[in-house]
C-alpha positions as CSV (number, residue, x, y, z in Angstrom):
1,M,91.8,-10.4,-13.3
2,N,94.6,-12.2,-15.2
3,L,95.9,-15.1,-13.5
4,S,99.5,-14.6,-14.2
5,W,99.1,-12.0,-11.0
6,W,99.4,-15.1,-8.8
7,L,102.4,-16.2,-10.1
8,E,103.9,-12.7,-9.7
9,R,102.6,-12.5,-5.8
10,S,104.0,-15.8,-5.2
11,F,107.2,-14.4,-6.6
12,W,106.9,-11.5,-4.2
13,E,106.2,-13.8,-1.2
14,Y,108.5,-16.5,-1.6
15,P,111.1,-15.8,-4.5
16,D,113.6,-18.3,-3.6
17,K,111.1,-21.3,-3.0
18,P,111.1,-24.1,-5.3
19,A,107.8,-23.7,-7.4
20,V,108.6,-26.5,-9.8
21,V,110.6,-29.8,-9.6
22,D,110.5,-31.9,-12.9
23,A,110.7,-35.2,-13.4
24,D,114.4,-35.3,-13.9
25,G,114.9,-33.4,-10.6
26,T,115.4,-30.1,-12.0
27,T,114.5,-27.5,-9.7
28,V,113.2,-23.8,-10.4
29,S,112.4,-21.2,-7.8
30,Y,109.4,-18.4,-8.1
31,R,112.1,-16.2,-9.2
32,E,113.4,-18.4,-12.0
33,L,109.9,-19.1,-12.8
34,R,108.7,-15.9,-13.1
35,A,111.5,-14.6,-15.1
36,L,111.2,-17.5,-17.8
37,A,107.6,-16.7,-18.2
38,N,108.1,-13.3,-18.8
39,R,110.9,-14.2,-21.4
40,V,108.5,-16.6,-22.9
41,G,105.6,-13.7,-23.0
42,N,108.3,-11.5,-24.5
43,V,108.8,-13.8,-27.4
44,L,105.5,-14.3,-27.9
45,A,104.8,-10.4,-28.3
46,R,107.6,-10.3,-30.9
47,H,106.0,-12.9,-32.9
48,G,102.5,-10.7,-32.5
49,V,100.6,-12.9,-30.2
50,G,98.5,-10.5,-28.3
51,E,95.0,-10.7,-26.8
52,D,92.5,-13.3,-27.7
53,D,95.1,-15.3,-29.9
54,V,95.8,-18.8,-29.1
55,V,99.1,-20.4,-28.4
56,V,99.1,-24.3,-28.4
57,T,101.8,-26.6,-27.2
58,A,102.8,-30.2,-27.6
59,M,105.8,-30.8,-25.0
60,S,106.8,-32.7,-21.9
61,D,105.2,-31.5,-18.5
62,N,107.9,-29.5,-16.8
63,H,108.9,-26.1,-15.7
64,L,109.1,-24.7,-19.2
65,H,105.6,-25.7,-20.1
66,V,104.2,-24.2,-16.9
67,A,106.4,-20.9,-18.1
68,C,104.6,-21.1,-21.3
69,L,101.2,-21.2,-19.8
70,Y,102.0,-18.3,-17.7
71,G,104.0,-16.1,-20.6
72,T,100.9,-16.7,-22.6
73,L,98.4,-15.7,-20.1
74,S,100.6,-12.4,-19.3
75,V,100.5,-11.3,-22.8
76,G,96.4,-11.6,-22.7
77,A,96.5,-14.9,-25.1
78,S,94.6,-18.1,-24.4
79,F,96.7,-21.6,-24.1
80,S,95.9,-24.5,-25.3
81,G,98.0,-27.9,-24.7
82,L,97.6,-30.6,-27.4
83,N,97.4,-34.1,-26.6
84,Y,100.0,-35.6,-28.4
85,K,99.4,-38.9,-27.5
86,L,96.2,-39.0,-29.9
87,H,96.1,-39.9,-33.3
88,P,97.8,-36.9,-35.1
89,G,95.0,-35.9,-36.8
90,K,93.3,-34.9,-33.2
91,P,95.7,-32.1,-32.5
92,V,95.8,-30.7,-35.8
93,A,92.1,-30.3,-35.8
94,D,91.9,-29.1,-32.4
95,A,94.6,-26.3,-33.5
96,R,92.6,-25.6,-36.4
97,H,89.4,-25.5,-34.6
98,C,90.7,-23.0,-31.9
99,G,92.7,-20.7,-34.8
100,A,95.9,-21.0,-32.9
101,K,98.5,-18.3,-33.9
102,L,101.4,-20.0,-32.6
103,A,102.7,-23.4,-31.6
104,I,105.6,-24.4,-29.4
105,V,106.5,-27.8,-29.8
106,A,109.1,-30.2,-28.2
107,P,111.7,-31.6,-30.4
108,E,110.2,-35.4,-30.6
109,H,107.1,-33.2,-31.8
110,V,108.5,-31.4,-34.9
111,D,106.7,-33.6,-37.2
112,L,103.4,-32.7,-35.6
113,G,104.5,-28.8,-35.4
114,K,105.2,-28.8,-39.3
115,R,101.7,-30.6,-40.0
116,L,100.2,-27.4,-37.5
117,Q,101.8,-25.1,-40.0
118,A,100.8,-26.9,-43.1
119,E,97.5,-27.9,-42.1
120,A,95.9,-26.0,-38.9
121,G,97.3,-22.5,-40.4
122,V,99.5,-22.2,-37.4
123,E,101.5,-19.1,-38.4
124,T,104.6,-19.4,-36.3
125,V,106.0,-22.9,-35.1
126,L,108.8,-22.6,-32.2
127,V,110.8,-25.7,-31.2
128,T,111.8,-25.8,-27.7
129,T,115.6,-26.6,-28.5
130,G,117.7,-28.3,-31.6
131,D,118.2,-27.6,-35.3
132,H,115.2,-29.0,-37.0
133,G,114.5,-26.4,-39.6
134,L,112.5,-24.3,-36.9
135,A,112.9,-21.1,-35.0
136,R,114.5,-22.1,-31.3
137,L,112.7,-21.1,-28.3
138,D,115.7,-21.5,-26.3
139,Q,117.8,-19.3,-28.3
140,L,115.0,-16.5,-28.2
141,L,114.5,-16.8,-24.7
142,A,118.0,-16.2,-24.4
143,E,117.9,-12.8,-26.0
144,A,114.4,-11.9,-24.1
145,A,113.9,-9.7,-21.4
146,D,113.2,-11.0,-17.6
147,E,110.5,-8.2,-17.1
148,L,106.8,-7.9,-18.8
149,R,104.1,-6.2,-18.0
150,I,100.7,-8.2,-17.5
151,V,97.9,-7.4,-19.8
152,P,94.8,-7.1,-17.9
153,R,92.1,-9.3,-18.3
154,N,88.6,-9.6,-16.7
155,A,86.6,-12.7,-15.5
156,E,85.1,-13.5,-19.1
157,D,88.0,-13.3,-21.0
158,V,89.5,-16.8,-22.4
159,A,92.5,-18.0,-20.3
160,A,92.6,-21.8,-21.8
161,I,91.0,-24.2,-24.1
162,N,91.1,-27.8,-23.1
163,F,89.8,-30.4,-25.8
164,T,87.9,-33.4,-24.5
165,S,86.1,-36.1,-26.2
166,G,82.4,-35.6,-27.0
167,T,79.7,-38.4,-27.7
168,S,80.5,-38.4,-31.1
169,G,84.0,-38.8,-30.8
170,A,85.0,-35.2,-32.0
171,S,86.9,-33.2,-29.7
172,K,85.0,-30.5,-27.9
173,G,87.2,-27.2,-26.7
174,V,86.1,-26.3,-23.4
175,T,86.4,-22.7,-22.5
176,F,88.3,-22.0,-19.3
177,T,87.8,-18.0,-18.4
178,H,90.2,-16.5,-16.2
179,G,87.1,-16.1,-13.6
180,T,86.1,-19.6,-13.8
181,L,89.4,-21.0,-13.6
182,Q,90.4,-18.7,-10.6
183,N,87.1,-19.6,-8.6
184,S,87.8,-23.2,-9.2
185,A,91.6,-23.0,-8.3
186,W,91.0,-21.0,-5.0
187,G,87.7,-23.2,-4.1
188,A,90.1,-26.3,-4.5
189,V,92.9,-24.5,-2.1
190,F,90.3,-24.1,0.6
191,L,88.3,-27.4,0.0
192,G,91.6,-29.4,0.6
193,G,93.6,-26.8,2.7
194,V,96.4,-26.4,0.4
195,D,98.9,-23.8,1.5
196,S,102.6,-23.0,0.5
197,R,104.1,-26.1,2.3
198,A,102.1,-28.0,-0.1
199,R,104.4,-30.3,-2.4
200,N,102.1,-31.8,-5.0
201,L,102.9,-34.7,-7.1
202,S,101.0,-33.7,-10.4
203,L,100.3,-36.8,-12.5
204,V,98.1,-35.6,-15.4
205,G,99.6,-33.6,-17.9
206,M,98.9,-29.7,-19.4
207,Y,96.8,-31.1,-22.4
208,H,94.6,-32.1,-19.6
209,S,92.6,-29.9,-17.6
210,G,94.0,-31.5,-14.4
211,G,97.5,-30.4,-15.2
212,I,96.3,-27.0,-16.2
213,H,94.3,-26.8,-12.8
214,D,97.5,-27.9,-10.8
215,S,99.6,-25.1,-12.6
216,I,97.1,-22.4,-11.4
217,R,96.1,-23.8,-8.1
218,M,99.8,-24.8,-6.6
219,V,101.1,-21.4,-7.7
220,M,98.3,-19.6,-6.1
221,A,98.8,-21.3,-2.8
222,G,102.7,-20.6,-3.2
223,G,103.2,-24.5,-3.1
224,T,105.4,-27.0,-5.0
225,I,104.5,-28.9,-8.3
226,L,106.4,-31.9,-8.5
227,W,105.9,-33.5,-12.1
228,S,105.5,-37.0,-12.9
229,D,105.7,-36.3,-17.0
230,G,103.3,-38.9,-17.5
231,W,102.2,-42.4,-16.2
232,D,105.3,-44.3,-15.3
233,V,104.5,-46.1,-12.2
234,D,108.4,-46.6,-11.4
235,R,109.2,-42.9,-11.7
236,V,106.5,-42.3,-9.4
237,I,107.4,-44.5,-6.8
238,D,110.9,-43.1,-7.1
239,I,109.3,-39.6,-6.5
240,F,107.2,-40.8,-3.5
241,L,110.7,-42.4,-2.0
242,T,112.6,-39.3,-2.4
243,R,110.7,-36.2,-2.7
244,K,108.2,-36.8,-0.3
245,P,104.9,-35.3,-1.8
246,N,102.6,-34.4,0.5
247,W,99.8,-33.5,-1.7
248,M,98.7,-35.6,-4.7
249,Y,95.3,-33.6,-5.6
250,W,94.1,-36.5,-7.9
251,I,94.7,-39.9,-8.8
252,I,92.6,-42.1,-10.7
253,P,91.6,-45.7,-9.7
254,T,93.8,-46.9,-12.7
255,M,96.9,-45.5,-11.3
256,M,96.1,-46.7,-8.0
257,R,96.0,-50.1,-9.1
258,D,99.3,-50.0,-10.7
259,L,100.7,-48.5,-7.8
260,M,99.5,-51.5,-5.5
261,R,100.8,-54.1,-7.9
262,H,104.3,-52.6,-7.6
263,P,107.0,-54.6,-5.8
264,R,108.0,-51.4,-4.1
265,F,104.6,-50.2,-3.1
266,G,105.3,-51.7,0.9
267,E,108.1,-49.2,1.1
268,L,105.8,-46.2,0.7
269,D,105.1,-44.2,3.6
270,L,102.4,-41.8,2.7
271,Q,101.7,-40.4,6.3
272,G,100.6,-36.8,6.0
273,L,99.6,-37.2,2.1
274,R,96.3,-35.8,1.3
275,T,94.7,-37.0,-2.0
276,Y,91.4,-37.1,-3.9
277,V,90.5,-40.5,-5.8
278,A,88.6,-39.2,-9.1
279,G,87.4,-40.5,-12.4
280,E,84.8,-43.2,-11.3
281,P,83.7,-44.3,-7.8
282,V,86.4,-45.4,-5.6
283,P,86.7,-49.1,-4.8
284,V,87.1,-50.2,-1.1
285,D,90.4,-52.3,-1.6
286,L,91.9,-48.9,-3.5
287,R,90.6,-46.8,-0.3
288,N,92.0,-49.0,2.3
289,A,95.6,-49.4,0.6
290,L,95.6,-45.8,0.8
291,L,94.5,-45.3,4.4
292,S,96.5,-48.3,5.5
293,K,99.7,-46.2,4.3
294,G,98.5,-43.3,6.4
295,A,97.0,-41.1,3.6
296,Q,94.0,-39.0,4.0
297,V,91.6,-40.0,1.1
298,G,88.6,-38.4,-0.4
299,N,86.5,-39.5,-3.4
300,M,85.8,-36.4,-5.9
301,Y,83.5,-36.1,-8.8
302,G,84.2,-33.5,-11.3
303,L,84.5,-33.0,-14.9
304,T,86.3,-30.7,-17.5
305,E,83.6,-28.2,-17.9
306,A,83.8,-27.6,-14.3
307,M,87.7,-26.5,-14.5
308,P,87.5,-29.6,-13.3
309,V,86.7,-29.5,-9.9
310,C,84.4,-30.2,-7.8
311,V,81.1,-30.7,-8.3
312,L,80.9,-33.3,-5.3
313,G,83.6,-33.9,-2.5
314,P,84.3,-33.8,1.1
315,S,86.8,-31.1,2.7
316,L,89.9,-32.9,3.5
317,Y,90.9,-29.5,5.7
318,Y,87.7,-30.3,7.8
319,G,88.3,-33.8,7.6
320,D,84.7,-34.4,6.3
321,E,85.6,-37.7,4.4
322,A,85.3,-40.0,7.2
323,A,81.9,-39.5,7.3
324,V,81.0,-40.0,3.8
325,P,79.8,-43.4,2.6
326,I,82.1,-45.9,0.9
327,G,81.4,-45.5,-2.9
328,S,80.0,-42.0,-2.6
329,S,81.4,-38.8,-3.8
330,G,79.8,-36.9,-1.0
331,R,77.5,-33.7,-1.3
332,P,77.4,-30.9,-3.7
333,S,80.1,-28.6,-3.1
334,K,78.2,-25.2,-2.9
335,G,81.4,-23.2,-2.7
336,F,81.8,-24.4,-6.4
337,C,78.5,-24.6,-8.2
338,T,74.9,-25.6,-8.0
339,A,73.9,-29.3,-8.5
340,V,70.9,-30.8,-9.0
341,L,69.3,-33.9,-10.2
342,K,67.1,-33.8,-13.4
343,D,65.1,-36.2,-15.2
344,P,67.2,-37.1,-18.4
345,F,64.1,-37.3,-20.2
346,T,61.7,-34.3,-19.1
347,G,64.4,-31.8,-17.5
348,E,62.5,-31.3,-14.4
349,I,64.6,-30.9,-11.2
350,I,64.1,-34.1,-9.0
351,E,63.4,-33.2,-5.5
352,G,64.1,-35.3,-2.3
353,N,66.0,-38.4,-1.5
354,D,66.3,-42.1,-2.6
355,V,66.2,-40.7,-6.3
356,E,68.5,-41.1,-9.5
357,G,68.7,-38.5,-12.2
358,E,71.1,-36.7,-14.4
359,V,74.0,-34.5,-12.8
360,C,73.3,-30.9,-13.9
361,I,75.5,-27.9,-12.8
362,K,75.5,-24.1,-12.9
363,G,77.6,-21.8,-11.1
364,D,80.9,-19.9,-10.5
365,V,83.5,-22.8,-11.7
366,V,81.1,-23.9,-14.9
367,T,82.4,-23.3,-18.1
368,P,80.2,-20.8,-20.5
369,G,80.6,-23.1,-23.2
370,Y,82.5,-24.9,-25.9
371,F,85.1,-22.6,-27.9
372,N,83.8,-21.7,-31.4
373,D,81.4,-24.0,-31.2
374,P,77.8,-22.6,-30.6
375,D,75.8,-25.5,-31.6
376,R,77.5,-27.9,-28.9
377,T,77.3,-25.2,-26.3
378,R,73.7,-24.8,-26.9
379,Q,73.0,-28.7,-26.6
380,A,75.0,-28.7,-23.4
381,F,72.6,-25.9,-21.5
382,D,69.1,-25.8,-20.6
383,E,67.0,-22.8,-20.4
384,G,67.5,-22.4,-16.7
385,G,71.2,-22.3,-17.4
386,F,72.3,-25.7,-16.3
387,L,75.1,-27.7,-17.9
388,H,73.9,-31.7,-18.6
389,T,76.7,-33.4,-17.4
390,R,75.2,-36.8,-18.8
391,D,76.3,-38.5,-15.6
392,R,73.7,-40.4,-13.6
393,A,73.8,-40.2,-9.7
394,Y,71.7,-41.6,-6.8
395,R,71.0,-39.4,-3.9
396,D,70.4,-42.2,-1.1
397,P,68.0,-41.5,1.7
398,D,70.7,-39.3,3.8
399,G,71.4,-37.2,0.9
400,W,74.8,-38.7,-0.4
401,W,75.4,-39.0,-3.7
402,F,76.6,-41.8,-5.7
403,I,77.8,-41.7,-9.4
404,R,76.1,-44.4,-11.5
405,G,77.2,-44.1,-14.8
406,R,76.5,-42.1,-17.9
407,T,73.5,-41.2,-19.8
408,D,74.9,-41.9,-22.9
409,D,77.6,-43.8,-24.8
410,I,80.7,-42.5,-22.8
411,I,82.4,-44.6,-20.7
412,K,85.6,-44.0,-18.5
413,P,88.5,-46.4,-18.9
414,G,91.3,-45.3,-16.8
415,G,89.2,-41.8,-15.5
416,E,89.3,-40.9,-19.5
417,K,86.2,-40.2,-21.5
418,L,85.7,-42.4,-24.4
419,S,83.0,-42.3,-26.7
420,L,81.9,-45.7,-27.7
421,L,80.2,-44.4,-30.9
422,E,83.7,-43.5,-32.1
423,V,84.9,-46.7,-31.6
424,D,81.6,-48.2,-33.3
425,A,82.5,-46.1,-36.3
426,T,85.7,-47.1,-36.3
427,L,84.8,-51.1,-36.4
428,Q,82.0,-50.4,-38.9
429,A,84.2,-49.1,-41.5
430,H,86.1,-52.1,-41.7
431,P,85.2,-54.0,-45.2
432,D,84.7,-57.3,-43.5
433,V,82.3,-55.9,-40.8
434,T,78.4,-55.8,-41.8
435,D,77.7,-54.2,-38.5
436,A,79.3,-53.5,-35.2
437,A,78.4,-52.0,-31.5
438,C,80.2,-51.5,-28.6
439,V,79.1,-51.6,-24.7
440,G,81.1,-51.1,-21.7
441,V,82.3,-54.2,-19.5
442,P,84.3,-54.1,-16.4
443,H,88.1,-54.2,-16.3
444,D,90.5,-55.2,-13.3
445,R,92.8,-52.7,-14.3
446,F,91.0,-49.7,-16.3
447,G,87.6,-49.8,-14.5
448,E,85.4,-50.2,-17.7
449,V,86.6,-50.9,-21.5
450,P,84.7,-51.7,-25.0
451,A,83.4,-54.8,-25.7
452,A,82.6,-55.1,-29.3
453,F,79.4,-57.2,-30.6
454,V,80.5,-57.5,-34.7
455,E,78.4,-59.0,-37.3
456,L,81.0,-60.2,-40.1
457,A,80.4,-59.9,-43.7
458,R,82.1,-63.8,-44.2
459,P,83.0,-66.4,-42.3
460,M,86.0,-66.5,-39.8
461,S,86.8,-67.8,-36.2
462,E,86.5,-65.2,-33.2
463,E,90.2,-65.6,-32.6
464,E,90.5,-64.3,-36.2
465,M,88.2,-61.8,-36.2
466,R,89.6,-60.3,-32.9
467,D,93.2,-60.0,-34.7
468,L,91.7,-58.6,-37.5
469,L,89.9,-55.8,-35.8
470,D,92.6,-55.3,-33.3
471,A,95.2,-54.4,-35.9
472,H,92.3,-52.3,-37.3
473,C,91.5,-50.4,-34.3
474,I,95.3,-50.0,-33.8
475,A,96.1,-48.3,-37.1
476,T,93.1,-46.2,-36.7
477,L,92.3,-45.4,-33.2
478,E,94.3,-44.0,-30.4
479,R,95.5,-47.4,-28.9
480,W,93.7,-47.3,-25.4
481,K,90.4,-46.6,-27.1
482,R,90.2,-50.3,-28.8
483,P,88.2,-52.8,-27.5
484,R,89.5,-55.5,-24.9
485,L,86.7,-58.1,-25.8
486,Y,85.2,-59.2,-28.9
487,V,81.8,-61.2,-29.1
488,L,80.9,-62.7,-32.7
489,V,77.4,-62.3,-33.3
490,D,74.9,-63.5,-36.1
491,A,73.3,-59.9,-35.6
492,V,73.7,-56.8,-33.3
493,P,70.8,-56.3,-30.8
494,R,69.2,-53.0,-32.2
495,T,65.8,-51.3,-32.1
496,P,63.3,-52.1,-34.7
497,A,64.5,-49.1,-36.4
498,K,68.1,-50.2,-36.6
499,R,69.1,-46.7,-35.5
500,S,70.1,-47.5,-32.0
501,K,71.9,-50.5,-30.0
502,M,70.2,-52.5,-27.5
503,A,72.8,-51.7,-24.9
504,T,70.8,-53.6,-22.3
505,V,70.7,-56.7,-24.3
506,M,74.5,-56.5,-24.8
507,K,75.4,-55.9,-21.4
508,A,73.2,-58.7,-20.0
509,Q,75.1,-61.2,-22.5
510,L,78.2,-60.0,-20.4
511,E,76.6,-60.2,-16.9
512,G,79.5,-61.6,-14.5
513,M,82.3,-61.3,-16.8
514,T,85.4,-59.0,-16.2
515,V,88.0,-58.7,-18.6
516,R,91.8,-59.1,-16.8
517,D,94.7,-57.0,-17.8
518,A,96.7,-60.2,-18.2
519,D,94.1,-61.4,-20.9
520,G,95.1,-58.4,-23.1
521,V,92.5,-58.5,-26.0
522,T,90.3,-61.3,-25.7
523,T,87.1,-63.1,-27.1
524,F,83.3,-64.0,-25.6
525,G,84.5,-67.8,-26.3
526,A,87.8,-67.5,-24.4
527,M,86.0,-65.5,-21.5
528,K,83.6,-68.8,-21.2
529,V,86.0,-71.0,-21.5
530,G,88.0,-69.6,-18.5
531,A,84.6,-68.9,-16.5
532,P,84.7,-71.0,-13.2
């Protein structure tokens, strides 16, 4: 079934109820959102977009973006929100990979739109408003009809493509089908007890699986989406105080730390708020801060390949979170998928409790694979149909699951996956670097960040190396990916064949260190001097 029927159904049931409230306070009802989505769909159809075509977007998170999602789905096409915050080459490569036919961009992303047309083969680029040498979506919408027949789709048809980082640093297009995304959204509604009274503060954008899921789940329930339009702690505080959300389906610990440090955090009354903390195990102080404000809090583990919830997580509807031990994400949510632990070397299922292994999943919410990428799809799934997540988990004697990190070179600063191999390659490309390799190091705001071990080709101080390579990374990588700690070494610890870094040896050198956000980008020497 086409997911757009859920917008149609909520229009039948709640025509005048607020469907979306933008960050600036603009509010649209279900009647208005449905009409706008239909107009978008008619504009797309006029430009030749139909079944199995791909529409990409680069725009703010607001009611128009939600309408673009549903308009795309209604004509039988697939939606992909491009992450315009990345280095411009990434969204261009993503659009090229998925064979996008049409792009919709905001005025501030016109340059990206022109690159999509010139370099990614996108046939048509529409700008949401303004005269920029491109067709204007607002003018086309004014001429379009409010009615549109929804194109039938089945469970296996592609609804969305969400690009996420892979272990090599190159993006992977995770396929969301109408069936898997619907199963995930329905399951999330029931797991949390989301109904038409829900006012969900949506903190992650529609280039992210979480933003897509919020846009489907809340419309499915007949609730209201309260967009923050990116992470701005001042704006989020204001939304809490003025719009009184009763749901924040997910927040990552980095965001929660920012809230706790805000001078107005004491003004917040979170009585009646339900939320899941995701992205990393929930620290005790963060959980207690939410509970002390009256919120109901669960710890959730999921991933983009699971739409992106919910492999592990307690039912807030039944109040199951109270029984979950601190640091645990609970037990597998059988209504979503089957989760097992496997030996990462043999692939055998590990039975019993008090064991550790790789989390592997299959079932109703698991992606069928990576879009136009059979090799990566084949590598991700085993013969039994299980997706290998590369996440390690410990199952304690009572059957509670604790996420313990990665089986590969992925860390999650601020809850976002980052390939350390990508950072390694960036550092190694500098002419003054003989060798470089990164491991994760604790960070008091982001949870974990890259620490770079660097062997130089010419003499310089650790501080000079830091400044040189930080500038290089900022120019080459997305800013958030750069190392926050530099270690000058005579040689990077590697295996005898020199192919693999010895992460255990490197991490041992950093034992007990936590980089502070106030330190910015620092050095091993500075950390040692500042140690108590």
